[in-house]
Structure formats: structure tokens, C-alpha cells
N, C-alpha and C positions, 0 to 999 in steps of 0.2 A: 504494500500500500504506500502510495506517495503522500508525504506530509502536506503537499499543496492541494490535495483534493478535499473539497469541503462540501458538506451536505447541501443539496439544492432546496431543502425545505425553508420556507420563509423564516428568517430570523435565526436559523440554526447555524452555528459556527463549528460544529463537531466535524471530526475527520470522517470522510466518506469511506465506508467499507464495502459498499455495494454500488453497482452500476445498473440502472434500469434502462434497457434498450427499447426504444419505441419509435413509431412513426405514425403520422396522420395520413391515412390513405388518400385524403382529398388534396393534400399538398405535396406528398413525397412519393417517389417511386417505391415499389414494393421492397426492393433490396436496401433502401436507405435506412439507416438507424441513427436516431438522435439519442443523446445520453442525458439522463438525469442521475445525479449522484445522491446516495442516501447513506446516512449513518444507520446503525442498528435500530435506533428508536423510530426513525421515519421510513424505513424500508416498506413496511406494510401500508402506511397511509398514502405514500406517494405511488406505490404499486396499485393500490385500490383506485386512486384517482385516474390513472392511465387505463386500467383494466375496464372500468365502467364505460369508458369511451371507445373501447376496442383498440387502443393504441399500443398497449404493452406487448412486446414481442419476446423479451427474455430478461432475466435478472442474473447477473454474474458478479463474482467478487470484483472489487474495483481494480485489482491488479491484473484482471483478465479482460479488460476492455479491448474489444477488437480494434486493431490499428485503423481500419477504415471508418470507425465511429468517433475518433478523437478530433 
């Protein structure tokens, strides 16, 4: 895990341990992956937000973010 990766949750400054890979099919090609970073506390809530919209594609440890998603 890189020390410069910070959780994407509003107001959170914790180190990110998870990467939520997502895309909005109305805006992105099917193979495109955007990344939200999450600490252990916010992994579920950020994932739920993306899942409800059908955007969440995968969740991986932050040190396994695919190169093409960075």
C-alpha cells in the first residue's frame, strides 16, 4: 500500500487499503475502469453507492490497482 493513497470518502483522510473499480456505462467504454479508493471503514458504503447504480465492477486491494486504471 502506498502512503499517498487516501480514502475517497468525503472528509476521510485515512490511508486507502482498497480500490473500487467502476465505470458509468453511459459515459465510459465497457473496458474503462475508474478508481475510487477506500479505507477499511468506507469500503462497504462506497461499494454500496456504486453497486446500487450498477457501476461497481471489482474491488481489489489498493496495491493491486491495474496499471490501466491509474
